[in-house]
mmCIF file of the N, C-alpha and C atoms, coordinates in Angstrom:
data_MODEL
# 
_entry.id   MODEL 
# 
loop_
_atom_site.group_PDB 
_atom_site.id 
_atom_site.type_symbol 
_atom_site.label_atom_id 
_atom_site.label_alt_id 
_atom_site.label_comp_id 
_atom_site.label_asym_id 
_atom_site.label_entity_id 
_atom_site.label_seq_id 
_atom_site.pdbx_PDB_ins_code 
_atom_site.Cartn_x 
_atom_site.Cartn_y 
_atom_site.Cartn_z 
_atom_site.occupancy 
_atom_site.B_iso_or_equiv 
_atom_site.pdbx_formal_charge 
_atom_site.auth_seq_id 
_atom_site.auth_comp_id 
_atom_site.auth_asym_id 
_atom_site.auth_atom_id 
_atom_site.pdbx_PDB_model_num 
ATOM 1   N N  . MET A 1 1  ? 131.605 81.477  120.241 1.00 0.00 ? 1  MET A N  1 
ATOM 2   C CA . MET A 1 1  ? 130.700 81.042  119.194 1.00 0.00 ? 1  MET A CA 1 
ATOM 3   C C  . MET A 1 1  ? 129.335 81.724  119.328 1.00 0.00 ? 1  MET A C  1 
ATOM 4   N N  . VAL A 1 2  ? 128.861 81.847  120.556 1.00 0.00 ? 2  VAL A N  1 
ATOM 5   C CA . VAL A 1 2  ? 127.578 82.503  120.791 1.00 0.00 ? 2  VAL A CA 1 
ATOM 6   C C  . VAL A 1 2  ? 127.669 83.982  120.414 1.00 0.00 ? 2  VAL A C  1 
ATOM 7   N N  . THR A 1 3  ? 128.824 84.577  120.661 1.00 0.00 ? 3  THR A N  1 
ATOM 8   C CA . THR A 1 3  ? 129.011 85.987  120.313 1.00 0.00 ? 3  THR A CA 1 
ATOM 9   C C  . THR A 1 3  ? 128.926 86.190  118.805 1.00 0.00 ? 3  THR A C  1 
ATOM 10  N N  . VAL A 1 4  ? 129.544 85.311  118.050 1.00 0.00 ? 4  VAL A N  1 
ATOM 11  C CA . VAL A 1 4  ? 129.511 85.403  116.590 1.00 0.00 ? 4  VAL A CA 1 
ATOM 12  C C  . VAL A 1 4  ? 128.086 85.197  116.086 1.00 0.00 ? 4  VAL A C  1 
ATOM 13  N N  . LEU A 1 5  ? 127.389 84.234  116.658 1.00 0.00 ? 5  LEU A N  1 
ATOM 14  C CA . LEU A 1 5  ? 126.010 83.966  116.251 1.00 0.00 ? 5  LEU A CA 1 
ATOM 15  C C  . LEU A 1 5  ? 125.102 85.154  116.571 1.00 0.00 ? 5  LEU A C  1 
ATOM 16  N N  . SER A 1 6  ? 125.248 85.733  117.753 1.00 0.00 ? 6  SER A N  1 
ATOM 17  C CA . SER A 1 6  ? 124.409 86.881  118.115 1.00 0.00 ? 6  SER A CA 1 
ATOM 18  C C  . SER A 1 6  ? 124.730 88.086  117.226 1.00 0.00 ? 6  SER A C  1 
ATOM 19  N N  . PHE A 1 7  ? 126.003 88.281  116.882 1.00 0.00 ? 7  PHE A N  1 
ATOM 20  C CA . PHE A 1 7  ? 126.363 89.360  115.965 1.00 0.00 ? 7  PHE A CA 1 
ATOM 21  C C  . PHE A 1 7  ? 125.757 89.129  114.589 1.00 0.00 ? 7  PHE A C  1 
ATOM 22  N N  . ALA A 1 8  ? 125.774 87.900  114.115 1.00 0.00 ? 8  ALA A N  1 
ATOM 23  C CA . ALA A 1 8  ? 125.211 87.587  112.799 1.00 0.00 ? 8  ALA A CA 1 
ATOM 24  C C  . ALA A 1 8  ? 123.703 87.837  112.782 1.00 0.00 ? 8  ALA A C  1 
ATOM 25  N N  . VAL A 1 9  ? 123.021 87.444  113.835 1.00 0.00 ? 9  VAL A N  1 
ATOM 26  C CA . VAL A 1 9  ? 121.575 87.660  113.910 1.00 0.00 ? 9  VAL A CA 1 
ATOM 27  C C  . VAL A 1 9  ? 121.273 89.154  113.961 1.00 0.00 ? 9  VAL A C  1 
ATOM 28  N N  . PHE A 1 10 ? 122.023 89.899  114.784 1.00 0.00 ? 10 PHE A N  1 
ATOM 29  C CA . PHE A 1 10 ? 121.810 91.339  114.888 1.00 0.00 ? 10 PHE A CA 1 
ATOM 30  C C  . PHE A 1 10 ? 122.082 92.032  113.557 1.00 0.00 ? 10 PHE A C  1 
ATOM 31  N N  . ALA A 1 11 ? 123.154 91.669  112.894 1.00 0.00 ? 11 ALA A N  1 
ATOM 32  C CA . ALA A 1 11 ? 123.493 92.286  111.608 1.00 0.00 ? 11 ALA A CA 1 
ATOM 33  C C  . ALA A 1 11 ? 122.431 91.962  110.557 1.00 0.00 ? 11 ALA A C  1 
ATOM 34  N N  . GLY A 1 12 ? 121.920 90.747  110.575 1.00 0.00 ? 12 GLY A N  1 
ATOM 35  C CA . GLY A 1 12 ? 120.880 90.363  109.619 1.00 0.00 ? 12 GLY A CA 1 
ATOM 36  C C  . GLY A 1 12 ? 119.597 91.142  109.825 1.00 0.00 ? 12 GLY A C  1 
ATOM 37  N N  . THR A 1 13 ? 119.168 91.264  111.060 1.00 0.00 ? 13 THR A N  1 
ATOM 38  C CA . THR A 1 13 ? 117.937 92.014  111.332 1.00 0.00 ? 13 THR A CA 1 
ATOM 39  C C  . THR A 1 13 ? 118.119 93.501  111.053 1.00 0.00 ? 13 THR A C  1 
ATOM 40  N N  . LEU A 1 14 ? 119.319 94.023  111.333 1.00 0.00 ? 14 LEU A N  1 
ATOM 41  C CA . LEU A 1 14 ? 119.595 95.422  111.021 1.00 0.00 ? 14 LEU A CA 1 
ATOM 42  C C  . LEU A 1 14 ? 119.542 95.650  109.511 1.00 0.00 ? 14 LEU A C  1 
ATOM 43  N N  . GLY A 1 15 ? 120.100 94.735  108.751 1.00 0.00 ? 15 GLY A N  1 
ATOM 44  C CA . GLY A 1 15 ? 120.069 94.849  107.293 1.00 0.00 ? 15 GLY A CA 1 
ATOM 45  C C  . GLY A 1 15 ? 118.661 94.798  106.744 1.00 0.00 ? 15 GLY A C  1 
ATOM 46  N N  . VAL A 1 16 ? 117.843 93.898  107.260 1.00 0.00 ? 16 VAL A N  1 
ATOM 47  C CA . VAL A 1 16 ? 116.457 93.781  106.798 1.00 0.00 ? 16 VAL A CA 1 
ATOM 48  C C  . VAL A 1 16 ? 115.664 95.034  107.154 1.00 0.00 ? 16 VAL A C  1 
ATOM 49  N N  . SER A 1 17 ? 115.875 95.573  108.343 1.00 0.00 ? 17 SER A N  1 
ATOM 50  C CA . SER A 1 17 ? 115.131 96.775  108.734 1.00 0.00 ? 17 SER A CA 1 
ATOM 51  C C  . SER A 1 17 ? 115.557 97.990  107.908 1.00 0.00 ? 17 SER A C  1 
ATOM 52  N N  . ILE A 1 18 ? 116.841 98.124  107.614 1.00 0.00 ? 18 ILE A N  1 
ATOM 53  C CA . ILE A 1 18 ? 117.296 99.231  106.767 1.00 0.00 ? 18 ILE A CA 1 
ATOM 54  C C  . ILE A 1 18 ? 116.732 99.080  105.362 1.00 0.00 ? 18 ILE A C  1 
ATOM 55  N N  . TYR A 1 19 ? 116.724 97.870  104.845 1.00 0.00 ? 19 TYR A N  1 
ATOM 56  C CA . TYR A 1 19 ? 116.152 97.624  103.514 1.00 0.00 ? 19 TYR A CA 1 
ATOM 57  C C  . TYR A 1 19 ? 114.668 98.002  103.486 1.00 0.00 ? 19 TYR A C  1 
ATOM 58  N N  . ALA A 1 20 ? 113.922 97.629  104.520 1.00 0.00 ? 20 ALA A N  1 
ATOM 59  C CA . ALA A 1 20 ? 112.495 97.948  104.565 1.00 0.00 ? 20 ALA A CA 1 
ATOM 60  C C  . ALA A 1 20 ? 112.275 99.463  104.600 1.00 0.00 ? 20 ALA A C  1 
ATOM 61  N N  . LEU A 1 21 ? 113.087 100.175 105.356 1.00 0.00 ? 21 LEU A N  1 
ATOM 62  C CA . LEU A 1 21 ? 112.961 101.634 105.403 1.00 0.00 ? 21 LEU A CA 1 
ATOM 63  C C  . LEU A 1 21 ? 113.277 102.275 104.055 1.00 0.00 ? 21 LEU A C  1 
ATOM 64  N N  . VAL A 1 22 ? 114.327 101.814 103.408 1.00 0.00 ? 22 VAL A N  1 
ATOM 65  C CA . VAL A 1 22 ? 114.709 102.387 102.113 1.00 0.00 ? 22 VAL A CA 1 
ATOM 66  C C  . VAL A 1 22 ? 113.635 102.123 101.071 1.00 0.00 ? 22 VAL A C  1 
ATOM 67  N N  . VAL A 1 23 ? 113.108 100.907 101.043 1.00 0.00 ? 23 VAL A N  1 
ATOM 68  C CA . VAL A 1 23 ? 112.076 100.568 100.059 1.00 0.00 ? 23 VAL A CA 1 
ATOM 69  C C  . VAL A 1 23 ? 110.800 101.366 100.311 1.00 0.00 ? 23 VAL A C  1 
ATOM 70  N N  . THR A 1 24 ? 110.506 101.653 101.555 1.00 0.00 ? 24 THR A N  1 
ATOM 71  C CA . THR A 1 24 ? 109.298 102.397 101.894 1.00 0.00 ? 24 THR A CA 1 
ATOM 72  C C  . THR A 1 24 ? 109.450 103.893 101.616 1.00 0.00 ? 24 THR A C  1 
ATOM 73  N N  . ILE A 1 25 ? 110.602 104.450 101.944 1.00 0.00 ? 25 ILE A N  1 
ATOM 74  C CA . ILE A 1 25 ? 110.785 105.897 101.869 1.00 0.00 ? 25 ILE A CA 1 
ATOM 75  C C  . ILE A 1 25 ? 111.264 106.367 100.499 1.00 0.00 ? 25 ILE A C  1 
ATOM 76  N N  . ALA A 1 26 ? 112.050 105.592 99.804  1.00 0.00 ? 26 ALA A N  1 
ATOM 77  C CA . ALA A 1 26 ? 112.681 106.041 98.556  1.00 0.00 ? 26 ALA A CA 1 
ATOM 78  C C  . ALA A 1 26 ? 111.692 106.514 97.485  1.00 0.00 ? 26 ALA A C  1 
ATOM 79  N N  . PRO A 1 27 ? 110.559 105.844 97.250  1.00 0.00 ? 27 PRO A N  1 
ATOM 80  C CA . PRO A 1 27 ? 109.659 106.340 96.198  1.00 0.00 ? 27 PRO A CA 1 
ATOM 81  C C  . PRO A 1 27 ? 109.061 107.718 96.487  1.00 0.00 ? 27 PRO A C  1 
ATOM 82  N N  . ARG A 1 28 ? 108.988 108.116 97.727  1.00 0.00 ? 28 ARG A N  1 
ATOM 83  C CA . ARG A 1 28 ? 108.381 109.405 98.102  1.00 0.00 ? 28 ARG A CA 1 
ATOM 84  C C  . ARG A 1 28 ? 109.415 110.418 98.587  1.00 0.00 ? 28 ARG A C  1 
ATOM 85  N N  . MET A 1 29 ? 110.684 110.182 98.279  1.00 0.00 ? 29 MET A N  1 
ATOM 86  C CA . MET A 1 29 ? 111.735 111.048 98.805  1.00 0.00 ? 29 MET A CA 1 
ATOM 87  C C  . MET A 1 29 ? 111.569 112.498 98.343  1.00 0.00 ? 29 MET A C  1 
ATOM 88  N N  . ASP A 1 30 ? 111.140 112.717 97.105  1.00 0.00 ? 30 ASP A N  1 
ATOM 89  C CA . ASP A 1 30 ? 110.959 114.089 96.624  1.00 0.00 ? 30 ASP A CA 1 
ATOM 90  C C  . ASP A 1 30 ? 109.859 114.818 97.394  1.00 0.00 ? 30 ASP A C  1 
ATOM 91  N N  . ARG A 1 31 ? 108.802 114.115 97.746  1.00 0.00 ? 31 ARG A N  1 
ATOM 92  C CA . ARG A 1 31 ? 107.726 114.738 98.527  1.00 0.00 ? 31 ARG A CA 1 
ATOM 93  C C  . ARG A 1 31 ? 108.181 115.032 99.951  1.00 0.00 ? 31 ARG A C  1 
ATOM 94  N N  . ILE A 1 32 ? 108.967 114.122 100.525 1.00 0.00 ? 32 ILE A N  1 
ATOM 95  C CA . ILE A 1 32 ? 109.451 114.319 101.893 1.00 0.00 ? 32 ILE A CA 1 
ATOM 96  C C  . ILE A 1 32 ? 110.379 115.525 101.952 1.00 0.00 ? 32 ILE A C  1 
ATOM 97  N N  . ILE A 1 33 ? 111.295 115.619 100.999 1.00 0.00 ? 33 ILE A N  1 
ATOM 98  C CA . ILE A 1 33 ? 112.224 116.751 100.972 1.00 0.00 ? 33 ILE A CA 1 
ATOM 99  C C  . ILE A 1 33 ? 111.465 118.053 100.714 1.00 0.00 ? 33 ILE A C  1 
ATOM 100 N N  . GLY A 1 34 ? 110.475 118.005 99.834  1.00 0.00 ? 34 GLY A N  1 
ATOM 101 C CA . GLY A 1 34 ? 109.670 119.199 99.576  1.00 0.00 ? 34 GLY A CA 1 
ATOM 102 C C  . GLY A 1 34 ? 108.914 119.654 100.809 1.00 0.00 ? 34 GLY A C  1 
ATOM 103 N N  . ALA A 1 35 ? 108.381 118.712 101.576 1.00 0.00 ? 35 ALA A N  1 
ATOM 104 C CA . ALA A 1 35 ? 107.664 119.069 102.802 1.00 0.00 ? 35 ALA A CA 1 
ATOM 105 C C  . ALA A 1 35 ? 108.618 119.656 103.839 1.00 0.00 ? 35 ALA A C  1 
ATOM 106 N N  . LEU A 1 36 ? 109.829 119.121 103.918 1.00 0.00 ? 36 LEU A N  1 
ATOM 107 C CA . LEU A 1 36 ? 110.804 119.660 104.866 1.00 0.00 ? 36 LEU A CA 1 
ATOM 108 C C  . LEU A 1 36 ? 111.256 121.065 104.467 1.00 0.00 ? 36 LEU A C  1 
ATOM 109 N N  . ARG A 1 37 ? 111.287 121.350 103.178 1.00 0.00 ? 37 ARG A N  1 
ATOM 110 C CA . ARG A 1 37 ? 111.668 122.679 102.693 1.00 0.00 ? 37 ARG A CA 1 
ATOM 111 C C  . ARG A 1 37 ? 110.507 123.665 102.732 1.00 0.00 ? 37 ARG A C  1 
ATOM 112 N N  . GLY A 1 38 ? 109.300 123.177 102.972 1.00 0.00 ? 38 GLY A N  1 
ATOM 113 C CA . GLY A 1 38 ? 108.132 124.044 103.037 1.00 0.00 ? 38 GLY A CA 1 
ATOM 114 C C  . GLY A 1 38 ? 107.491 124.309 101.696 1.00 0.00 ? 38 GLY A C  1 
ATOM 115 N N  . GLN A 1 39 ? 107.794 123.503 100.704 1.00 0.00 ? 39 GLN A N  1 
ATOM 116 C CA . GLN A 1 39 ? 107.198 123.675 99.382  1.00 0.00 ? 39 GLN A CA 1 
ATOM 117 C C  . GLN A 1 39 ? 105.800 123.075 99.376  1.00 0.00 ? 39 GLN A C  1 
ATOM 118 N N  . PRO A 1 40 ? 104.869 123.696 98.659  1.00 0.00 ? 40 PRO A N  1 
ATOM 119 C CA . PRO A 1 40 ? 103.510 123.136 98.599  1.00 0.00 ? 40 PRO A CA 1 
ATOM 120 C C  . PRO A 1 40 ? 103.494 121.817 97.827  1.00 0.00 ? 40 PRO A C  1 
ATOM 121 N N  . ALA A 1 41 ? 102.557 120.986 98.170  1.00 0.00 ? 41 ALA A N  1 
ATOM 122 C CA . ALA A 1 41 ? 102.433 119.685 97.503  1.00 0.00 ? 41 ALA A CA 1 
ATOM 123 C C  . ALA A 1 41 ? 101.944 119.882 96.079  1.00 0.00 ? 41 ALA A C  1 
ATOM 124 N N  . HIS A 1 42 ? 102.332 118.990 95.196  1.00 0.00 ? 42 HIS A N  1 
ATOM 125 C CA . HIS A 1 42 ? 101.889 119.052 93.807  1.00 0.00 ? 42 HIS A CA 1 
ATOM 126 C C  . HIS A 1 42 ? 100.414 118.681 93.734  1.00 0.00 ? 42 HIS A C  1 
ATOM 127 N N  . ARG A 1 43 ? 99.690  119.420 92.939  1.00 0.00 ? 43 ARG A N  1 
ATOM 128 C CA . ARG A 1 43 ? 98.264  119.144 92.760  1.00 0.00 ? 43 ARG A CA 1 
ATOM 129 C C  . ARG A 1 43 ? 98.080  118.113 91.668  1.00 0.00 ? 43 ARG A C  1 
ATOM 130 N N  . HIS A 1 44 ? 97.107  117.251 91.858  1.00 0.00 ? 44 HIS A N  1 
ATOM 131 C CA . HIS A 1 44 ? 96.794  116.250 90.843  1.00 0.00 ? 44 HIS A CA 1 
ATOM 132 C C  . HIS A 1 44 ? 95.856  116.859 89.810  1.00 0.00 ? 44 HIS A C  1 
ATOM 133 N N  . PRO A 1 45 ? 96.004  116.478 88.563  1.00 0.00 ? 45 PRO A N  1 
ATOM 134 C CA . PRO A 1 45 ? 95.084  116.990 87.546  1.00 0.00 ? 45 PRO A CA 1 
ATOM 135 C C  . PRO A 1 45 ? 93.653  116.537 87.823  1.00 0.00 ? 45 PRO A C  1 
ATOM 136 N N  . LEU A 1 46 ? 92.726  117.321 87.355  1.00 0.00 ? 46 LEU A N  1 
ATOM 137 C CA . LEU A 1 46 ? 91.316  117.036 87.590  1.00 0.00 ? 46 LEU A CA 1 
ATOM 138 C C  . LEU A 1 46 ? 90.901  115.704 86.979  1.00 0.00 ? 46 LEU A C  1 
ATOM 139 N N  . ALA A 1 47 ? 91.472  115.335 85.850  1.00 0.00 ? 47 ALA A N  1 
ATOM 140 C CA . ALA A 1 47 ? 91.109  114.074 85.197  1.00 0.00 ? 47 ALA A CA 1 
ATOM 141 C C  . ALA A 1 47 ? 91.446  112.881 86.082  1.00 0.00 ? 47 ALA A C  1 
ATOM 142 N N  . THR A 1 48 ? 92.556  112.954 86.799  1.00 0.00 ? 48 THR A N  1 
ATOM 143 C CA . THR A 1 48 ? 92.935  111.862 87.699  1.00 0.00 ? 48 THR A CA 1 
ATOM 144 C C  . THR A 1 48 ? 91.911  111.717 88.814  1.00 0.00 ? 48 THR A C  1 
ATOM 145 N N  . LEU A 1 49 ? 91.483  112.834 89.366  1.00 0.00 ? 49 LEU A N  1 
ATOM 146 C CA . LEU A 1 49 ? 90.494  112.780 90.442  1.00 0.00 ? 49 LEU A CA 1 
ATOM 147 C C  . LEU A 1 49 ? 89.148  112.270 89.941  1.00 0.00 ? 49 LEU A C  1 
ATOM 148 N N  . VAL A 1 50 ? 88.776  112.638 88.726  1.00 0.00 ? 50 VAL A N  1 
ATOM 149 C CA . VAL A 1 50 ? 87.510  112.168 88.155  1.00 0.00 ? 50 VAL A CA 1 
ATOM 150 C C  . VAL A 1 50 ? 87.557  110.659 87.962  1.00 0.00 ? 50 VAL A C  1 
ATOM 151 N N  . ARG A 1 51 ? 88.671  110.138 87.450  1.00 0.00 ? 51 ARG A N  1 
ATOM 152 C CA . ARG A 1 51 ? 88.794  108.679 87.269  1.00 0.00 ? 51 ARG A CA 1 
ATOM 153 C C  . ARG A 1 51 ? 88.718  107.957 88.604  1.00 0.00 ? 51 ARG A C  1 
ATOM 154 N N  . ALA A 1 52 ? 89.349  108.510 89.630  1.00 0.00 ? 52 ALA A N  1 
ATOM 155 C CA . ALA A 1 52 ? 89.295  107.888 90.949  1.00 0.00 ? 52 ALA A CA 1 
ATOM 156 C C  . ALA A 1 52 ? 87.869  107.878 91.481  1.00 0.00 ? 52 ALA A C  1 
ATOM 157 N N  . GLU A 1 53 ? 87.148  108.965 91.300  1.00 0.00 ? 53 GLU A N  1 
ATOM 158 C CA . GLU A 1 53 ? 85.758  109.028 91.755  1.00 0.00 ? 53 GLU A CA 1 
ATOM 159 C C  . GLU A 1 53 ? 84.892  108.026 91.009  1.00 0.00 ? 53 GLU A C  1 
ATOM 160 N N  . GLN A 1 54 ? 85.127  107.847 89.724  1.00 0.00 ? 54 GLN A N  1 
ATOM 161 C CA . GLN A 1 54 ? 84.364  106.868 88.951  1.00 0.00 ? 54 GLN A CA 1 
ATOM 162 C C  . GLN A 1 54 ? 84.662  105.448 89.420  1.00 0.00 ? 54 GLN A C  1 
ATOM 163 N N  . ARG A 1 55 ? 85.928  105.173 89.757  1.00 0.00 ? 55 ARG A N  1 
ATOM 164 C CA . ARG A 1 55 ? 86.267  103.838 90.271  1.00 0.00 ? 55 ARG A CA 1 
ATOM 165 C C  . ARG A 1 55 ? 85.556  103.575 91.583  1.00 0.00 ? 55 ARG A C  1 
ATOM 166 N N  . ILE A 1 56 ? 85.502  104.584 92.446  1.00 0.00 ? 56 ILE A N  1 
ATOM 167 C CA . ILE A 1 56 ? 84.810  104.425 93.720  1.00 0.00 ? 56 ILE A CA 1 
ATOM 168 C C  . ILE A 1 56 ? 83.328  104.168 93.482  1.00 0.00 ? 56 ILE A C  1 
ATOM 169 N N  . ALA A 1 57 ? 82.727  104.896 92.549  1.00 0.00 ? 57 ALA A N  1 
ATOM 170 C CA . ALA A 1 57 ? 81.302  104.714 92.253  1.00 0.00 ? 57 ALA A CA 1 
ATOM 171 C C  . ALA A 1 57 ? 81.036  103.325 91.704  1.00 0.00 ? 57 ALA A C  1 
ATOM 172 N N  . VAL A 1 58 ? 81.911  102.824 90.851  1.00 0.00 ? 58 VAL A N  1 
ATOM 173 C CA . VAL A 1 58 ? 81.732  101.479 90.298  1.00 0.00 ? 58 VAL A CA 1 
ATOM 174 C C  . VAL A 1 58 ? 81.857  100.441 91.395  1.00 0.00 ? 58 VAL A C  1 
ATOM 175 N N  . ARG A 1 59 ? 82.798  100.623 92.307  1.00 0.00 ? 59 ARG A N  1 
ATOM 176 C CA . ARG A 1 59 ? 82.946  99.662  93.408  1.00 0.00 ? 59 ARG A CA 1 
ATOM 177 C C  . ARG A 1 59 ? 81.705  99.650  94.289  1.00 0.00 ? 59 ARG A C  1 
ATOM 178 N N  . ARG A 1 60 ? 81.139  100.830 94.542  1.00 0.00 ? 60 ARG A N  1 
ATOM 179 C CA . ARG A 1 60 ? 79.922  100.876 95.355  1.00 0.00 ? 60 ARG A CA 1 
ATOM 180 C C  . ARG A 1 60 ? 78.773  100.192 94.634  1.00 0.00 ? 60 ARG A C  1 
ATOM 181 N N  . TRP A 1 61 ? 78.665  100.424 93.321  1.00 0.00 ? 61 TRP A N  1 
ATOM 182 C CA . TRP A 1 61 ? 77.601  99.796  92.552  1.00 0.00 ? 61 TRP A CA 1 
ATOM 183 C C  . TRP A 1 61 ? 77.788  98.288  92.530  1.00 0.00 ? 61 TRP A C  1 
ATOM 184 N N  . ALA A 1 62 ? 79.017  97.819  92.398  1.00 0.00 ? 62 ALA A N  1 
ATOM 185 C CA . ALA A 1 62 ? 79.275  96.386  92.339  1.00 0.00 ? 62 ALA A CA 1 
ATOM 186 C C  . ALA A 1 62 ? 79.085  95.728  93.702  1.00 0.00 ? 62 ALA A C  1 
ATOM 187 N N  . ALA A 1 63 ? 79.188  96.495  94.768  1.00 0.00 ? 63 ALA A N  1 
ATOM 188 C CA . ALA A 1 63 ? 79.069  95.920  96.101  1.00 0.00 ? 63 ALA A CA 1 
ATOM 189 C C  . ALA A 1 63 ? 77.622  95.775  96.557  1.00 0.00 ? 63 ALA A C  1 
ATOM 190 N N  . THR A 1 64 ? 76.682  96.431  95.903  1.00 0.00 ? 64 THR A N  1 
ATOM 191 C CA . THR A 1 64 ? 75.292  96.337  96.332  1.00 0.00 ? 64 THR A CA 1 
ATOM 192 C C  . THR A 1 64 ? 74.734  94.970  95.964  1.00 0.00 ? 64 THR A C  1 
ATOM 193 N N  . PRO A 1 65 ? 73.992  94.355  96.857  1.00 0.00 ? 65 PRO A N  1 
ATOM 194 C CA . PRO A 1 65 ? 73.436  93.035  96.553  1.00 0.00 ? 65 PRO A CA 1 
ATOM 195 C C  . PRO A 1 65 ? 72.349  93.124  95.483  1.00 0.00 ? 65 PRO A C  1 
ATOM 196 N N  . VAL A 1 66 ? 72.293  92.121  94.667  1.00 0.00 ? 66 VAL A N  1 
ATOM 197 C CA . VAL A 1 66 ? 71.312  92.070  93.584  1.00 0.00 ? 66 VAL A CA 1 
ATOM 198 C C  . VAL A 1 66 ? 70.180  91.156  94.016  1.00 0.00 ? 66 VAL A C  1 
ATOM 199 N N  . ARG A 1 67 ? 68.951  91.650  93.885  1.00 0.00 ? 67 ARG A N  1 
ATOM 200 C CA . ARG A 1 67 ? 67.800  90.823  94.246  1.00 0.00 ? 67 ARG A CA 1 
ATOM 201 C C  . ARG A 1 67 ? 67.554  89.828  93.129  1.00 0.00 ? 67 ARG A C  1 
ATOM 202 N N  . SER A 1 68 ? 67.345  88.598  93.514  1.00 0.00 ? 68 SER A N  1 
ATOM 203 C CA . SER A 1 68 ? 67.098  87.579  92.494  1.00 0.00 ? 68 SER A CA 1 
ATOM 204 C C  . SER A 1 68 ? 65.628  87.616  92.073  1.00 0.00 ? 68 SER A C  1 
ATOM 205 N N  . ALA A 1 69 ? 65.394  87.272  90.840  1.00 0.00 ? 69 ALA A N  1 
ATOM 206 C CA . ALA A 1 69 ? 64.025  87.221  90.325  1.00 0.00 ? 69 ALA A CA 1 
ATOM 207 C C  . ALA A 1 69 ? 63.303  86.040  90.965  1.00 0.00 ? 69 ALA A C  1 
ATOM 208 N N  . PRO A 1 70 ? 61.994  86.132  91.116  1.00 0.00 ? 70 PRO A N  1 
ATOM 209 C CA . PRO A 1 70 ? 61.273  84.997  91.709  1.00 0.00 ? 70 PRO A CA 1 
ATOM 210 C C  . PRO A 1 70 ? 61.465  83.747  90.854  1.00 0.00 ? 70 PRO A C  1 
ATOM 211 N N  . SER A 1 71 ? 61.587  82.645  91.534  1.00 0.00 ? 71 SER A N  1 
ATOM 212 C CA . SER A 1 71 ? 61.834  81.400  90.797  1.00 0.00 ? 71 SER A CA 1 
ATOM 213 C C  . SER A 1 71 ? 60.612  81.028  89.950  1.00 0.00 ? 71 SER A C  1 
ATOM 214 N N  . SER A 1 72 ? 60.852  80.303  88.890  1.00 0.00 ? 72 SER A N  1 
ATOM 215 C CA . SER A 1 72 ? 59.776  79.960  87.956  1.00 0.00 ? 72 SER A CA 1 
ATOM 216 C C  . SER A 1 72 ? 58.758  79.009  88.590  1.00 0.00 ? 72 SER A C  1 
ATOM 217 N N  . SER A 1 73 ? 59.172  78.226  89.580  1.00 0.00 ? 73 SER A N  1 
ATOM 218 C CA . SER A 1 73 ? 58.227  77.310  90.219  1.00 0.00 ? 73 SER A CA 1 
ATOM 219 C C  . SER A 1 73 ? 57.187  78.085  91.027  1.00 0.00 ? 73 SER A C  1 
ATOM 220 N N  . ARG A 1 74 ? 57.588  79.196  91.624  1.00 0.00 ? 74 ARG A N  1 
ATOM 221 C CA . ARG A 1 74 ? 56.632  80.009  92.367  1.00 0.00 ? 74 ARG A CA 1 
ATOM 222 C C  . ARG A 1 74 ? 55.679  80.712  91.408  1.00 0.00 ? 74 ARG A C  1 
ATOM 223 N N  . ALA A 1 75 ? 56.188  81.169  90.298  1.00 0.00 ? 75 ALA A N  1 
ATOM 224 C CA . ALA A 1 75 ? 55.348  81.875  89.344  1.00 0.00 ? 75 ALA A CA 1 
ATOM 225 C C  . ALA A 1 75 ? 54.314  80.940  88.725  1.00 0.00 ? 75 ALA A C  1 
ATOM 226 N N  . ALA A 1 76 ? 54.677  79.675  88.532  1.00 0.00 ? 76 ALA A N  1 
ATOM 227 C CA . ALA A 1 76 ? 53.752  78.720  87.925  1.00 0.00 ? 76 ALA A CA 1 
ATOM 228 C C  . ALA A 1 76 ? 52.668  78.307  88.904  1.00 0.00 ? 76 ALA A C  1 
ATOM 229 N N  . ALA A 1 77 ? 52.964  78.347  90.180  1.00 0.00 ? 77 ALA A N  1 
ATOM 230 C CA . ALA A 1 77 ? 51.995  77.905  91.174  1.00 0.00 ? 77 ALA A CA 1 
ATOM 231 C C  . ALA A 1 77 ? 51.004  78.961  91.452  1.00 0.00 ? 77 ALA A C  1 
# 
C-alpha cells in the first residue's frame, strides 16, 4: 500500500513539474529554436519601444510624491 501511495505521489509531482515546464517554455519555443540554430533575434518596431518608454515615464511621474498645499487654517492665521 505504501508503494502504491509513493508511486502516486511521485507521478503527481512529475506531472505537475512537466506541466509547469511546458507552460513556461511553449510560448517562447520559436525564439529558443532560433537561438539554438544561431538565427538573430527579431527586432521590435520603434513604435513599440516608444510606447514602453512612455509607460516608464508615466510610472515615474506617478510615483513622485505630491506636495500638499498649505492648509487654509495656517494661511488665515
